[in-house]
C-alpha positions in Angstrom: 76.0 103.4 100.9 79.0 105.5 99.7 80.9 104.8 102.9 80.4 101.1 102.5 81.5 101.2 98.9 84.6 103.2 99.8 85.6 100.9 102.7 85.1 97.9 100.4 87.2 99.4 97.7 90.0 100.3 100.1 90.1 96.8 101.4 90.2 95.2 98.0 92.4 97.8 96.3 95.5 96.1 94.7 98.7 97.1 96.4 101.7 98.3 94.5 104.8 98.0 96.6 107.1 100.8 95.4 109.9 99.7 97.7 110.0 96.3 95.9 110.2 97.9 92.5 112.9 100.3 93.6 114.9 97.4 95.0 114.4 95.5 91.8 115.8 98.4 89.8 118.8 98.6 92.0 119.4 94.9 91.8 119.2 94.9 88.0 121.8 97.7 87.8 124.0 95.9 90.3 123.9 92.8 88.1 124.8 94.9 85.0 127.7 96.4 86.9 129.0 93.0 87.9 128.8 91.6 84.3 132.0 92.7 82.4 130.4 92.4 79.0 127.4 94.6 79.9 129.6 97.0 81.8 131.9 97.4 78.8 129.0 97.8 76.4 127.8 100.7 78.5 131.2 102.3 78.8 131.8 102.1 75.0 128.4 103.5 74.1 128.6 106.3 76.7 125.3 108.3 76.3 124.1 106.5 73.1 121.5 103.9 74.4 121.0 102.6 70.8 124.4 101.0 71.2 123.6 98.9 74.3 121.3 96.1 72.9 122.7 93.4 75.2 122.0 95.5 78.3 118.5 96.3 77.1 117.8 92.7 76.5 119.2 91.8 79.9 116.9 94.3 81.6 113.9 93.1 79.6 114.6 89.5 80.6 115.2 90.4 84.3 111.8 92.2 84.8 108.4 90.6 85.1 106.1 91.0 82.1 103.8 93.5 83.8 106.6 96.0 84.2 107.7 98.4 81.5 111.1 100.2 81.6 113.3 102.8 80.0 117.1 103.1 80.2 118.8 106.4 80.0 122.6 106.9 79.8 123.8 110.3 80.6 126.8 112.3 81.8 127.4 112.0 85.5 126.5 115.7 86.1 123.2 115.4 84.2 119.8 115.0 85.8 119.1 112.2 83.4 115.3 112.4 83.5 112.8 110.0 81.9 111.8 110.9 78.3 108.0 110.3 78.8 106.3 110.4 82.1 103.6 107.8 82.8 101.9 107.3 86.1 104.0 106.1 89.1 107.6 105.6 87.9 110.3 104.1 90.0 114.0 104.6 89.2 117.5 103.8 90.2 120.8 104.9 88.9 124.4 103.7 88.9 127.6 105.3 87.7 129.9 103.2 85.5 133.5 104.1 84.9 137.2 103.1 84.9 137.9 101.0 81.8 141.3 99.7 80.8 141.6 102.5 78.2 140.8 105.4 80.5 138.4 106.8 83.0 135.2 107.3 81.0 132.2 107.7 83.4 128.6 107.4 82.4 125.4 107.4 84.6 122.9 104.7 83.7 119.4 105.3 85.0 116.7 102.7 84.9 113.0 103.8 85.1 110.3 101.1 85.8 106.6 101.4 85.9 103.6 99.1 85.9 102.4 98.6 82.3 98.9 99.2 81.2 
């Protein structure tokens, strides 16, 4: 009986495609990098994510409702880890730099997980 239940569960188990979520994270960061307003907001804020409300709103509107996210902005040499770890988390990062006023680089890291 246990074998039948296990086989049935494996066949009906919902699939999470991590590759799709990773690709989605990279695509969102690519769109942020190509938008001059969002890119400048990140470069001006540097590592202070409280100063990037337009970017956070853009990410929130770009993701399906069942996904949660966290954005971290760090120095390029930093590991830039997630503040709270919950389940399976997918991430992508992108380095932003080179403004008209100088060469201030910042690493933006996007963490995405299925909400619960």
